[in-house]
One Martini backbone bead per residue (centre of mass of N, CA, C, O) as a GRO file, in nm:
protein
  184
    1MET     BB    1  24.100   0.668   9.140
    2ARG     BB    2  24.271   0.755   8.887
    3LYS     BB    3  24.449   0.487   8.882
    4ILE     BB    4  24.218   0.284   8.788
    5TYR     BB    5  24.148   0.364   8.502
    6PRO     BB    6  24.410   0.282   8.356
    7ALA     BB    7  24.401  -0.009   8.447
    8VAL     BB    8  24.122  -0.077   8.323
    9PHE     BB    9  24.180   0.012   8.038
   10GLY     BB   10  24.425  -0.185   7.999
   11PHE     BB   11  24.262  -0.446   8.044
   12VAL     BB   12  24.054  -0.405   7.818
   13LEU     BB   13  24.257  -0.377   7.588
   14LEU     BB   14  24.379  -0.657   7.627
   15LEU     BB   15  24.126  -0.819   7.569
   16PHE     BB   16  24.076  -0.714   7.282
   17THR     BB   17  24.359  -0.792   7.159
   18SER     BB   18  24.342  -1.089   7.232
   19TYR     BB   19  24.087  -1.153   7.073
   20GLY     BB   20  24.212  -1.069   6.792
   21TYR     BB   21  24.439  -1.316   6.868
   22SER     BB   22  24.319  -1.572   6.848
   23GLN     BB   23  24.346  -1.905   6.777
   24SER     BB   24  24.170  -1.875   6.510
   25GLU     BB   25  24.415  -1.652   6.402
   26ALA     BB   26  24.639  -1.804   6.330
   27PRO     BB   27  24.891  -1.841   6.144
   28VAL     BB   28  24.994  -1.972   5.870
   29LYS     BB   29  25.203  -2.253   5.818
   30THR     BB   30  25.478  -2.335   5.667
   31ILE     BB   31  25.715  -2.477   5.540
   32PRO     BB   32  26.043  -2.400   5.565
   33ASN     BB   33  26.105  -2.550   5.271
   34LEU     BB   34  26.165  -2.562   4.905
   35ASP     BB   35  26.232  -2.802   4.662
   36VAL     BB   36  26.153  -2.741   4.352
   37PRO     BB   37  26.262  -2.972   4.173
   38ARG     BB   38  26.116  -3.195   4.352
   39TYR     BB   39  25.819  -3.074   4.301
   40MET     BB   40  25.817  -3.155   4.031
   41GLY     BB   41  25.542  -3.261   3.847
   42THR     BB   42  25.305  -3.478   3.947
   43TRP     BB   43  24.975  -3.405   4.094
   44TYR     BB   44  24.718  -3.542   4.286
   45GLU     BB   45  24.397  -3.499   4.372
   46ILE     BB   46  24.235  -3.583   4.679
   47ALA     BB   47  24.157  -3.296   4.803
   48LYS     BB   48  23.913  -3.026   4.868
   49PHE     BB   49  23.805  -2.718   4.870
   50PRO     BB   50  23.556  -2.569   4.760
   51ASN     BB   51  23.538  -2.404   4.431
   52TRP     BB   52  23.462  -2.208   4.155
   53PHE     BB   53  23.711  -2.302   3.946
   54GLN     BB   54  23.614  -2.635   3.993
   55ARG     BB   55  23.308  -2.700   3.935
   56LYS     BB   56  23.351  -2.898   3.667
   57CYS     BB   57  23.499  -3.095   3.837
   58VAL     BB   58  23.479  -3.469   3.889
   59ALA     BB   59  23.777  -3.578   3.786
   60ASN     BB   60  24.112  -3.623   3.748
   61THR     BB   61  24.279  -3.426   3.921
   62LYS     BB   62  24.568  -3.230   3.807
   63ALA     BB   63  24.920  -3.144   3.837
   64GLU     BB   64  25.180  -2.979   3.636
   65TYR     BB   65  25.529  -2.926   3.701
   66SER     BB   66  25.758  -2.674   3.561
   67ILE     BB   67  26.046  -2.533   3.444
   68ARG     BB   68  26.134  -2.246   3.321
   69PRO     BB   69  26.370  -2.049   3.167
   70ASP     BB   70  26.305  -1.801   3.385
   71GLY     BB   71  26.237  -1.988   3.667
   72ASN     BB   72  25.968  -2.031   3.654
   73LEU     BB   73  25.641  -2.182   3.658
   74LYS     BB   74  25.466  -2.438   3.522
   75VAL     BB   75  25.104  -2.478   3.510
   76LEU     BB   76  24.903  -2.789   3.469
   77ASN     BB   77  24.570  -2.819   3.473
   78SER     BB   78  24.339  -3.102   3.523
   79CYS     BB   79  24.014  -3.242   3.411
   80LYS     BB   80  23.707  -3.398   3.455
   81THR     BB   81  23.397  -3.378   3.328
   82ALA     BB   82  23.064  -3.466   3.311
   83SER     BB   83  23.097  -3.512   2.988
   84GLY     BB   84  23.418  -3.639   2.971
   85GLU     BB   85  23.602  -3.416   2.948
   86VAL     BB   86  23.910  -3.251   2.913
   87THR     BB   87  24.042  -3.004   3.111
   88ASP     BB   88  24.256  -2.703   3.091
   89ALA     BB   89  24.513  -2.506   3.274
   90GLU     BB   90  24.745  -2.243   3.221
   91GLY     BB   91  25.025  -2.140   3.430
   92LEU     BB   92  25.189  -1.928   3.669
   93ALA     BB   93  25.480  -1.947   3.887
   94LYS     BB   94  25.606  -1.771   4.184
   95GLN     BB   95  25.832  -1.691   4.402
   96ILE     BB   96  25.858  -1.581   4.739
   97GLY     BB   97  26.170  -1.491   4.770
   98ALA     BB   98  26.340  -1.736   4.813
   99LYS     BB   99  26.453  -2.035   4.661
  100ASP     BB  100  26.303  -2.197   4.931
  101SER     BB  101  26.020  -2.099   4.911
  102PRO     BB  102  25.676  -2.197   5.002
  103LYS     BB  103  25.593  -1.934   4.847
  104LEU     BB  104  25.341  -1.861   4.603
  105LEU     BB  105  25.241  -1.736   4.283
  106VAL     BB  106  24.935  -1.765   4.090
  107ARG     BB  107  24.843  -1.768   3.734
  108PHE     BB  108  24.566  -1.785   3.470
  109ALA     BB  109  24.597  -1.541   3.339
  110PRO     BB  110  24.693  -1.342   3.123
  111ALA     BB  111  24.988  -1.177   3.090
  112TRP     BB  112  24.862  -0.882   3.040
  113LEU     BB  113  24.741  -0.909   3.364
  114SER     BB  114  24.993  -0.933   3.570
  115PHE     BB  115  24.970  -0.641   3.706
  116LEU     BB  116  24.731  -0.761   3.855
  117PRO     BB  117  24.683  -0.868   4.174
  118MET     BB  118  24.402  -1.041   4.132
  119VAL     BB  119  24.543  -1.276   3.944
  120TRP     BB  120  24.678  -1.358   4.207
  121GLY     BB  121  24.764  -1.654   4.394
  122ASP     BB  122  24.802  -1.830   4.670
  123TYR     BB  123  25.083  -2.072   4.725
  124TRP     BB  124  25.101  -2.275   5.012
  125VAL     BB  125  25.313  -2.486   5.171
  126VAL     BB  126  25.195  -2.669   5.469
  127ASP     BB  127  25.264  -2.972   5.359
  128LEU     BB  128  25.549  -3.216   5.359
  129ASP     BB  129  25.709  -3.476   5.288
  130SER     BB  130  26.033  -3.596   5.264
  131GLN     BB  131  25.965  -3.740   4.969
  132TYR     BB  132  25.751  -3.584   4.791
  133GLN     BB  133  25.435  -3.728   4.801
  134VAL     BB  134  25.286  -3.527   5.015
  135ALA     BB  135  25.045  -3.253   5.010
  136ALA     BB  136  24.976  -2.912   5.124
  137VAL     BB  137  24.760  -2.642   5.010
  138SER     BB  138  24.735  -2.278   5.050
  139ASP     BB  139  24.644  -1.993   5.239
  140PRO     BB  140  24.645  -1.727   5.470
  141LYS     BB  141  24.299  -1.774   5.508
  142ARG     BB  142  24.185  -2.073   5.455
  143GLU     BB  143  24.007  -2.094   5.182
  144TYR     BB  144  24.221  -2.299   5.073
  145LEU     BB  145  24.247  -2.665   4.993
  146TRP     BB  146  24.501  -2.909   4.923
  147VAL     BB  147  24.541  -3.255   4.846
  148LEU     BB  148  24.847  -3.416   4.754
  149SER     BB  149  24.969  -3.670   4.511
  150ARG     BB  150  25.174  -3.877   4.318
  151THR     BB  151  24.918  -4.047   4.353
  152PRO     BB  152  24.577  -4.129   4.295
  153GLN     BB  153  24.629  -4.276   4.572
  154LEU     BB  154  24.575  -4.276   4.936
  155ASN     BB  155  24.663  -4.369   5.215
  156GLN     BB  156  24.466  -4.359   5.490
  157LYS     BB  157  24.672  -4.305   5.712
  158THR     BB  158  24.816  -4.069   5.575
  159TYR     BB  159  24.557  -3.899   5.559
  160GLU     BB  160  24.493  -3.878   5.863
  161GLU     BB  161  24.763  -3.751   5.949
  162LEU     BB  162  24.727  -3.497   5.782
  163LEU     BB  163  24.464  -3.403   5.913
  164GLN     BB  164  24.586  -3.358   6.195
  165ARG     BB  165  24.783  -3.134   6.104
  166LEU     BB  166  24.565  -2.941   5.992
  167LYS     BB  167  24.407  -2.903   6.251
  168ALA     BB  168  24.654  -2.778   6.406
  169GLN     BB  169  24.614  -2.531   6.182
  170GLN     BB  170  24.292  -2.475   6.166
  171PHE     BB  171  24.156  -2.664   5.973
  172ASP     BB  172  23.847  -2.743   5.815
  173VAL     BB  173  23.832  -3.080   5.720
  174ARG     BB  174  23.512  -3.103   5.670
  175LYS     BB  175  23.539  -2.949   5.384
  176LEU     BB  176  23.644  -3.178   5.240
  177GLU     BB  177  23.677  -3.309   4.914
  178LEU     BB  178  23.681  -3.577   4.741
  179THR     BB  179  23.866  -3.714   4.473
  180THR     BB  180  23.824  -3.857   4.177
  181GLN     BB  181  24.030  -4.146   4.066
  182THR     BB  182  24.044  -4.259   3.722
  183GLY     BB  183  24.249  -4.394   3.486
  184ASN     BB  184  24.567  -4.293   3.540
   0.00000   0.00000   0.00000
C-alpha cells in the first residue's frame, strides 16, 4: 500500500504541472532572425489589439524606424486624432541579444527615466515575410499585437494568411481592430 501513494502523488503532480503548461500557455515564438537595416523605414498599421496608449488614434497610424549613430533605433510613431490633428511620439528601441535578434525593447519615456524597467516595452517580431513587406509584432504575454505593412493597404488574402499563422501561435485574432488608412 505504501508504494501506491508515491505513484498516485507523482501522477497527480504530473497532471498539475502538465496543466500549468497547457497549450494555451505555449511561449510566443519570434521569427528566427531580423535584418535590422532591411526593417528600417515606414510601416503602416493595418490592425492592432486595442491599447490605452493609442486610444486617441483614429486613422493613419504608422511608424518610422531609423538607425541612430549609437546603433540603437529611432522610432517615430504618428497617427491622426478625432480632431483631425496629427500626433506623434518619438521613442528609442534597442535589440536584446545578438545583432540579428527579433526581440527589441522600446521606450517612449524621457531618456532620464530609462533606468526604470517599467518604461521599456517588449517589441517582438513574431511574423515577417521574406520581402520585409508585412510584419506582426507582439510581446511575450500576447497582450499587444500589431499587424504592419509597408503600404497603407494590405491585400485581403495576405492578411487572412497572416491571421492563420497568428492563430497557430494562439493569438486571439478576434480582438484585432482594423486601422483606417486614408490619404497617405
